[in-house]
MMTF fields as JSON, N, C-alpha, C and O atoms, coordinates in Angstrom:
{
  "mmtfVersion": "1.0.0",
  "mmtfProducer": "UNKNOWN",
  "numBonds": 211,
  "numAtoms": 212,
  "numGroups": 53,
  "numChains": 1,
  "numModels": 1,
  "chainsPerModel": [1],
  "groupsPerChain": [53],
  "chainIdList": ["A"],
  "bondAtomList": [4, 2, 8, 6, 12, 10, 16, 14, 20, 18, 24, 22, 28, 26, 32, 30, 36, 34, 40, 38, 44, 42, 48, 46, 52, 50, 56, 54, 60, 58, 64, 62, 68, 66, 72, 70, 76, 74, 80, 78, 84, 82, 88, 86, 92, 90, 96, 94, 100, 98, 104, 102, 108, 106, 112, 110, 116, 114, 120, 118, 124, 122, 128, 126, 132, 130, 136, 134, 140, 138, 144, 142, 148, 146, 152, 150, 156, 154, 160, 158, 164, 162, 168, 166, 172, 170, 176, 174, 180, 178, 184, 182, 188, 186, 192, 190, 196, 194, 200, 198, 204, 202, 208, 206],
  "bondOrderList": [1, 1, 1, 1, 1, 1, 1, 1, 1, 1, 1, 1, 1, 1, 1, 1, 1, 1, 1, 1, 1, 1, 1, 1, 1, 1, 1, 1, 1, 1, 1, 1, 1, 1, 1, 1, 1, 1, 1, 1, 1, 1, 1, 1, 1, 1, 1, 1, 1, 1, 1, 1],
  "groupList": [{"groupName": "UNK", "atomNameList": ["N", "CA", "C", "O"], "elementList": ["N", "C", "C", "O"], "formalChargeList": [0, 0, 0, 0], "bondAtomList": [1, 0, 2, 1, 3, 2], "bondOrderList": [1, 1, 2], "singleLetterCode": "X", "chemCompType": "L-PEPTIDE LINKING"}],
  "groupTypeList": [0, 0, 0, 0, 0, 0, 0, 0, 0, 0, 0, 0, 0, 0, 0, 0, 0, 0, 0, 0, 0, 0, 0, 0, 0, 0, 0, 0, 0, 0, 0, 0, 0, 0, 0, 0, 0, 0, 0, 0, 0, 0, 0, 0, 0, 0, 0, 0, 0, 0, 0, 0, 0],
  "groupIdList": [1, 2, 3, 4, 5, 6, 7, 8, 9, 10, 11, 12, 13, 14, 15, 16, 17, 18, 19, 20, 21, 22, 23, 24, 25, 26, 27, 28, 29, 30, 31, 32, 33, 34, 35, 36, 37, 38, 39, 40, 41, 42, 43, 44, 45, 46, 47, 48, 49, 50, 51, 52, 53],
  "secStructList": [7, 7, 3, 3, 3, 3, 7, 1, 1, 1, 3, 3, 3, 3, 7, 6, 6, 6, 7, 7, 7, 7, 1, 7, 2, 2, 2, 2, 2, 2, 2, 2, 2, 2, 2, 2, 2, 2, 1, 1, 7, 7, 2, 2, 2, 2, 6, 6, 1, 7, 7, 7, 7],
  "xCoordList": [93.281, 94.452, 95.199, 95.585, 95.433, 96.346, 97.675, 98.272, 97.942, 99.867, 100.404, 99.916, 101.85, 102.811, 103.626, 104.245, 103.898, 104.764, 106.056, 105.742, 107.023, 108.315, 108.379, 108.427, 108.378, 108.435, 109.266, 108.95, 110.154, 111.255, 111.548, 111.563, 111.896, 112.294, 110.972, 110.957, 110.241, 108.583, 107.809, 108.053, 107.043, 106.006, 104.563, 104.049, 104.158, 102.695, 102.114, 102.627, 100.447, 99.654, 98.541, 97.802, 98.654, 97.931, 96.366, 96.101, 95.743, 94.312, 94.437, 94.9, 94.135, 94.17, 93.212, 93.369, 91.865, 91.031, 91.12, 91.182, 91.132, 91.054, 92.821, 92.964, 93.961, 95.238, 95.46, 96.281, 94.99, 95.257, 96.46, 96.62, 97.089, 97.942, 97.565, 96.757, 98.45, 97.996, 99.309, 99.968, 99.453, 100.521, 100.027, 100.783, 98.637, 98.456, 97.527, 96.538, 98.008, 97.614, 95.794, 95.018, 95.233, 94.185, 93.013, 91.785, 93.834, 92.871, 92.795, 91.716, 93.965, 94.21, 93.058, 92.443, 92.931, 91.846, 90.561, 89.836, 90.104, 88.951, 88.495, 87.374, 89.463, 89.137, 89.023, 88.471, 89.614, 89.501, 88.199, 87.451, 87.803, 86.691, 85.824, 85.095, 85.465, 84.245, 84.638, 83.697, 85.746, 85.77, 85.172, 84.387, 85.468, 84.723, 83.704, 83.188, 83.067, 81.73, 80.465, 79.42, 81.246, 80.175, 80.985, 80.571, 81.81, 82.63, 82.69, 82.519, 83.001, 83.344, 84.002, 84.055, 84.619, 85.273, 84.55, 83.404, 85.004, 84.371, 85.322, 86.471, 84.455, 85.687, 86.352, 87.432, 85.199, 86.096, 87.138, 87.899, 87.299, 88.525, 89.575, 90.735, 89.114, 90.27, 91.091, 92.079, 90.342, 91.162, 92.582, 93.466, 92.531, 93.909, 94.988, 96.119, 94.691, 95.386, 96.525, 96.268, 98.073, 99.152, 99.37, 99.171, 99.854, 100.06, 101.413, 102.181, 101.616, 102.755, 103.665, 103.444, 105.032, 106.335, 106.971, 107.918],
  "yCoordList": [92.089, 92.662, 91.857, 90.717, 92.546, 91.77, 91.514, 92.184, 90.222, 90.075, 90.578, 90.597, 91.308, 91.573, 90.683, 90.02, 90.374, 89.489, 90.193, 91.182, 89.841, 90.247, 89.086, 87.908, 89.52, 88.488, 89.118, 90.243, 88.543, 89.027, 90.338, 90.753, 91.479, 92.51, 93.414, 94.391, 92.983, 93.971, 93.577, 92.614, 94.369, 93.668, 93.572, 94.324, 92.472, 92.346, 92.211, 92.09, 92.192, 92.344, 90.923, 90.76, 90.328, 88.95, 88.949, 89.339, 88.593, 88.496, 87.498, 86.541, 87.175, 86.134, 85.255, 84.116, 85.611, 84.722, 83.76, 82.557, 84.299, 83.672, 83.155, 82.341, 83.748, 83.806, 84.384, 83.739, 85.302, 85.998, 87.315, 87.775, 87.589, 88.453, 89.711, 89.785, 90.944, 92.193, 93.394, 93.257, 94.228, 94.811, 96.317, 97.154, 96.285, 97.337, 96.909, 96.18, 97.465, 97.142, 97.567, 96.668, 98.801, 98.834, 98.02, 97.99, 97.474, 96.33, 95.366, 94.789, 94.933, 93.469, 93.615, 92.672, 94.838, 95.278, 94.962, 94.286, 95.244, 95.032, 93.761, 93.355, 93.034, 91.759, 90.793, 89.699, 91.273, 90.481, 90.856, 89.952, 92.277, 92.665, 92.091, 91.5, 91.929, 90.958, 89.682, 89.072, 89.012, 87.699, 87.417, 86.584, 87.835, 88.181, 87.946, 86.849, 89.082, 89.08, 88.168, 87.834, 87.886, 86.875, 85.655, 84.932, 85.346, 84.077, 83.427, 82.245, 84.599, 84.13, 85.446, 86.419, 85.381, 86.164, 87.096, 87.018, 88.321, 89.344, 89.673, 90.113, 89.311, 89.357, 90.522, 90.586, 91.796, 93.072, 93.444, 94.323, 92.64, 92.881, 91.962, 92.282, 90.86, 89.667, 89.69, 89.022, 90.728, 90.674, 91.609, 91.887, 91.969, 92.868, 91.998, 92.458, 90.749, 90.178, 89.773, 89.693, 89.479, 89.208, 87.591, 86.872, 87.216, 85.789, 85.421, 86.339, 84.219, 84.225, 83.226, 82.105, 84.228, 83.582, 82.551, 81.994],
  "zCoordList": [110.402, 109.943, 109.001, 109.261, 107.736, 106.386, 107.164, 108.007, 106.54, 106.591, 105.813, 104.683, 106.123, 105.436, 104.848, 105.68, 103.552, 103.288, 102.281, 101.619, 102.215, 101.886, 100.777, 101.133, 99.17, 98.371, 97.169, 96.781, 96.658, 95.586, 95.477, 94.318, 96.721, 97.156, 96.687, 95.937, 97.145, 97.14, 98.572, 99.298, 98.708, 100.121, 99.347, 98.518, 99.885, 99.824, 100.741, 101.853, 100.42, 101.675, 101.408, 100.438, 102.186, 102.102, 102.792, 103.928, 102.14, 102.855, 103.622, 103.001, 105.222, 106.066, 105.807, 106.247, 104.949, 105.089, 104.004, 104.257, 102.548, 101.393, 100.852, 99.94, 101.546, 101.377, 99.953, 99.301, 99.415, 97.952, 98.57, 99.7, 97.359, 97.764, 97.019, 96.093, 97.696, 96.44, 96.897, 97.928, 96.186, 96.052, 97.002, 97.496, 97.027, 98.073, 99.26, 99.185, 100.281, 101.788, 101.612, 101.937, 101.148, 101.226, 100.337, 100.42, 99.584, 98.585, 99.28, 99.417, 99.918, 100.745, 101.939, 102.436, 102.235, 103.694, 103.073, 103.803, 101.998, 101.47, 101.181, 101.485, 100.515, 100.451, 101.497, 101.371, 102.631, 103.83, 104.435, 104.807, 104.591, 104.812, 104.189, 104.986, 103.009, 102.169, 102.565, 103.072, 102.519, 102.821, 104.604, 105.056, 104.854, 106.677, 106.479, 106.692, 105.944, 105.772, 105.412, 105.972, 103.904, 103.045, 102.834, 101.928, 103.325, 103.263, 101.815, 101.514, 100.933, 99.446, 99.066, 99.818, 97.537, 96.788, 96.634, 97.078, 95.928, 95.242, 93.945, 93.927, 92.87, 91.681, 91.146, 90.559, 91.565, 91.651, 92.278, 91.874, 93.595, 94.248, 93.879, 93.618, 93.876, 93.415, 92.034, 91.728, 91.235, 89.77, 90.125, 89.315, 91.451, 91.656, 92.224, 92.377, 92.548, 93.393, 92.287, 91.086, 92.965, 92.481, 92.578, 93.557, 91.229, 90.888, 91.931, 92.219, 92.397, 93.092, 92.3, 91.841, 92.308, 91.364, 91.975, 91.421]
}
C-alpha cells in the first residue's frame, strides 16, 4: 500500500519501495508494484514523479 503525504496544501502518494512521490494514487501503486516485482524503477512510471519542493 502506498503512503499518503500532505505536502504544501496538496496530497501526494509515495511508493514505499523507492520513495518517489506522485500526485496520482494509481501511478504510485503501479510504481510500487513494479518496484516490488523487479527491484528496479520503470522510466515510463517514474517520469510522472513529483519533485520535492
